[in-house]
C-alpha positions in Angstrom: 56.5 91.8 94.1 56.7 93.3 97.6 58.6 90.3 99.0 61.3 90.7 96.3 61.5 94.4 97.2 62.2 93.8 100.9 63.7 90.4 101.3 67.1 90.7 99.6 68.2 93.7 101.6 66.9 92.4 104.9 68.6 89.0 104.2 71.9 90.6 103.1 72.0 93.1 106.0 71.2 90.3 108.5 74.1 88.1 107.2 76.5 91.0 107.5 75.2 91.9 110.9 75.6 88.4 112.3 78.6 86.8 110.5 80.3 89.5 108.5 82.9 88.2 106.0 84.5 85.1 107.4 88.2 84.6 106.5 88.9 82.3 103.5 85.3 82.2 102.3 84.7 82.9 98.6 84.2 86.6 98.0 83.8 88.6 94.7 86.0 91.4 96.0 88.9 89.0 96.2 88.3 88.2 92.5 88.2 92.0 91.8 91.5 92.4 93.6 93.2 89.5 91.8 92.0 90.9 88.4 93.3 94.4 89.3 96.6 93.0 90.5 97.2 91.0 87.3 96.1 93.7 85.0 98.3 96.3 86.7 101.4 94.2 86.5 100.7 93.6 82.8 99.7 97.2 81.8 101.6 99.5 84.2 104.8 99.7 82.2 106.2 101.5 79.2 104.4 104.4 77.5 100.9 105.7 77.8 100.4 104.6 81.4 97.8 107.2 82.1 95.6 106.1 79.1 96.1 102.4 79.8 95.3 102.8 83.5 92.2 104.8 82.7 90.9 102.4 80.1 91.6 99.5 82.4 89.6 101.0 85.2 86.6 102.0 83.0 86.5 98.6 81.3 86.5 96.8 84.7 83.7 99.0 86.1 81.5 98.6 83.0 82.2 94.9 82.9 81.1 94.3 86.5 78.0 96.4 86.0 77.1 94.5 82.8 77.7 91.1 84.3 75.5 91.7 87.3 72.8 93.4 85.2 72.7 90.2 83.1 72.5 88.1 86.2 69.6 90.1 87.5 67.8 89.7 84.1 68.5 85.9 84.2 67.2 85.6 87.8 64.0 87.6 87.0 62.9 84.7 84.8 62.9 82.2 87.7 61.2 81.9 91.1 61.3 85.1 93.1 62.8 83.4 96.1 65.9 82.3 94.2 66.4 85.8 92.9 65.9 87.1 96.4 68.5 84.7 97.9 71.1 85.5 95.3 70.6 89.2 95.5 70.7 89.0 99.3 74.0 87.2 99.2 75.6 89.9 97.0 74.2 92.6 99.3 76.0 90.7 102.1 79.2 90.7 100.0 78.8 94.4 99.4 78.5 95.4 103.0 81.5 95.6 105.4 80.0 97.0 108.6 80.5 93.9 110.7 84.2 93.4 109.8 84.9 97.1 110.1 83.6 97.3 113.6 85.2 93.9 114.6 88.6 95.0 113.3 88.4 98.4 115.0 87.4 96.9 118.3 90.2 94.2 118.0 92.8 96.9 117.7 91.6 98.6 120.9 91.5 95.2 122.7 95.0 94.1 121.6 96.4 97.5 122.5 94.9 97.4 126.0 95.7 93.7 126.7 98.9 93.0 124.8 100.7 96.4 124.7 101.8 99.0 122.3 103.8 96.9 119.9 101.0 94.4 119.5 98.5 97.3 119.0 100.7 98.7 116.2 100.8 95.4 114.4 97.1 94.9 114.7 96.4 98.4 113.4 98.6 97.7 110.4 95.9 95.3 109.2 93.4 98.0 108.5 95.4 101.2 107.7 97.9 102.2 105.0 100.0 104.4 107.2 103.2 103.4 108.9 102.3 102.2 112.4 105.8 101.4 113.7 106.2 104.6 115.7 102.7 105.4 116.7 101.7 106.0 120.3 98.7 104.5 122.0 96.8 107.8 121.4 97.7 107.8 117.8 96.6 104.2 117.3 93.2 104.9 118.8 92.8 108.0 116.7 93.8 106.0 113.6 91.1 103.4 114.3 88.4 106.0 114.8 89.4 107.9 111.6 89.3 104.6 109.7 86.0 103.6 111.1 84.4 106.9 110.1 85.9 107.0 106.6 85.1 103.3 105.9 81.6 103.7 107.2 81.2 105.7 104.0 83.2 103.5 101.7 82.2 100.1 103.1 78.6 100.7 104.2 76.7 103.8 103.2 78.1 104.1 99.6 77.3 100.5 98.6 73.8 100.9 100.0 73.4 104.3 98.2 74.3 102.7 94.9 72.1 99.7 95.6 69.2 102.1 96.1 70.0 103.8 92.8 70.9 100.8 90.5 70.4 97.5 92.5 73.0 94.8 92.7 74.8 96.0 89.5 75.2 99.5 90.9 76.4 98.1 94.3 79.0 95.8 92.7 80.2 98.4 90.2 80.8 100.7 93.2 82.8 98.0 95.0 85.0 97.7 91.9 85.5 101.4 91.9 86.5 101.3 95.6 88.8 98.3 95.1 90.5 100.0 92.2 91.2 103.1 94.3 92.4 101.1 97.3 94.9 99.2 95.1 96.1 101.7 92.4 94.8 105.1 93.5 98.0 106.3 95.1 100.2 109.4 94.5 103.5 107.7 94.2 105.9 106.9 91.2 104.3 103.6 90.5 100.7 104.6 90.5 100.6 108.3 89.9 99.8 108.0 86.2 98.3 104.5 86.0 95.9 105.0 88.8 94.9 108.6 88.3 91.6 107.9 86.5 90.6 105.2 89.0 91.3 107.7 91.9 89.2 110.4 90.2 86.3 108.0 89.6 86.4 107.0 93.2 86.3 110.7 94.3 83.2 111.3 92.2 81.5 108.1 93.3 82.0 109.0 96.9 81.0 112.7 96.7 77.4 112.2 97.8 77.9 109.1 100.1 80.6 110.7 102.2 78.5 113.8 102.9 75.4 111.6 103.5 77.5 109.5 106.0 78.5 112.6 107.9 74.9 113.7 108.1 73.7 110.3 109.3 76.3 110.2 112.0 75.0 113.6 113.2 71.4 112.4 112.9 71.8 109.3 115.0 73.7 111.1 117.7 71.8 114.4 117.6 75.2 116.2 117.8 75.1 119.9 117.0 78.8 120.1 117.4 79.2 117.3 114.9 77.1 119.3 112.4 79.3 122.4 112.9 82.5 120.4 112.4 81.2 119.0 109.1 81.0 122.5 107.7 84.1 123.9 109.5 86.5 121.0 108.9 85.1 118.6 106.3 86.5 120.4 103.3 90.0 120.8 104.9 91.0 117.2 104.4 93.4 116.3 101.6 90.7 113.9 100.3 87.6 115.6 98.8 85.4 113.1 100.7 87.1 111.5 103.7 87.1 114.7 105.8 83.4 114.8 106.1 82.7 111.7 108.1 85.9 112.2 110.0 85.0 115.7 110.9 81.5 114.6 112.0 83.0 112.0 114.4 85.5 114.4 115.8 82.7 116.7 116.6 80.5 114.0 118.1 83.4 112.9 120.4 84.8 116.4 120.9 88.3 115.4 119.9 90.9 116.1 117.2 91.8 114.0 114.3 94.3 114.5 111.5 97.9 115.7 111.6 101.1 114.3 110.0 101.5 110.6 109.2 103.8 108.4 107.2 102.5 106.5 104.2 104.8 104.1 102.3 107.9 105.9 103.7 106.6 109.4 102.8 105.6 111.9 105.5 102.2 113.4 104.6 101.0 116.5 106.3 97.3 116.5 107.0 95.3 119.3 108.6 93.8 118.8 112.0 90.1 118.2 112.2 88.7 119.4 115.5 89.7 121.6 118.4 90.3 119.6 121.6 93.4 117.5 121.7 92.3 115.1 124.4 93.1 111.4 125.2 90.8 108.9 123.5 89.6 106.4 126.2 89.5 102.7 125.5 85.7 102.5 126.2 84.9 105.0 123.4 85.2 102.3 120.8 81.8 101.1 122.0 80.2 104.4 121.2 81.7 104.6 117.8 80.7 101.0 117.1 77.1 101.9 118.1 77.2 104.9 115.7 78.3 102.7 112.8 75.5 100.2 113.6 72.9 102.9 113.9 74.0 104.6 110.6 73.9 101.3 108.8 70.4 100.5 110.1 69.0 103.9 109.2 70.5 103.6 105.7 69.0 100.1 105.3 65.6 101.4 106.3 65.9 104.3 104.0 66.8 102.0 101.1 63.8 99.8 101.9 61.5 102.8 101.9 63.0 104.1 98.6 62.8 100.7 96.9 59.2 100.2 98.0 58.1 103.6 96.8 60.1 103.3 93.5 58.7 99.9 92.7 55.1 100.7 93.7 55.1 98.4 96.7 53.2 101.1 98.7 
């Protein structure tokens, strides 16, 4: 049915656009996180940590996909509008564009109105690096890096997997991403236990990260952004994060990257870009617009793909 093809995505996108993820509301990602936390504390000890962590990750991903596949089959037996509403709610849960933009803008606002220390504290809500010694310039760069990278992880990738496999694909990807964000670290605690989860995340984001970078260039018509993708995207330590970051560095004609401290360890990262210039406070508005535009284009692309795939045209 054409309505079921279009309605859930429009409804879910609209909810994220207008209200985002209000604090303290029920959210499946919080359930994912709690499950990972408890499982990690139980399994990440003793021998065979690599195998236990790998099996743990695979079982969680398959379980999530299977549960939502079963939910879709169950809903398909009822009225189309109930199925559409439920699917729309989970699309809303799967998208993080509103909160990503809100958090990024909030850091800029707090930095400009309350000063450096308050800006560092606000930034620590959205990044894993040590923010205690960052300058105002480094804070703004960290926000823009995070917004470009998470545009892929929190917006384009979920929509990509929704287009491929519906709500089960979208939610399974969110479990992949949550696993990586919680246990996919190269440190003594997670090096073995989280290795498989981190590799699955790398594979899952391979296409979405590059697609995100191309969408950023498309909506801004930035030739320099396109050049930066090919020149700098592969230089990042992550196999995926460098592509959207390089695209934004090219669009803004600035430089990202460089050394940072994560969990007490100094990590040397290559520079992405050429011009070491000051990031101005007003530039968060342009980056927010880029995120909104990429999200909208991807939603329209998913609608077109689903309509063609389901014979709605």
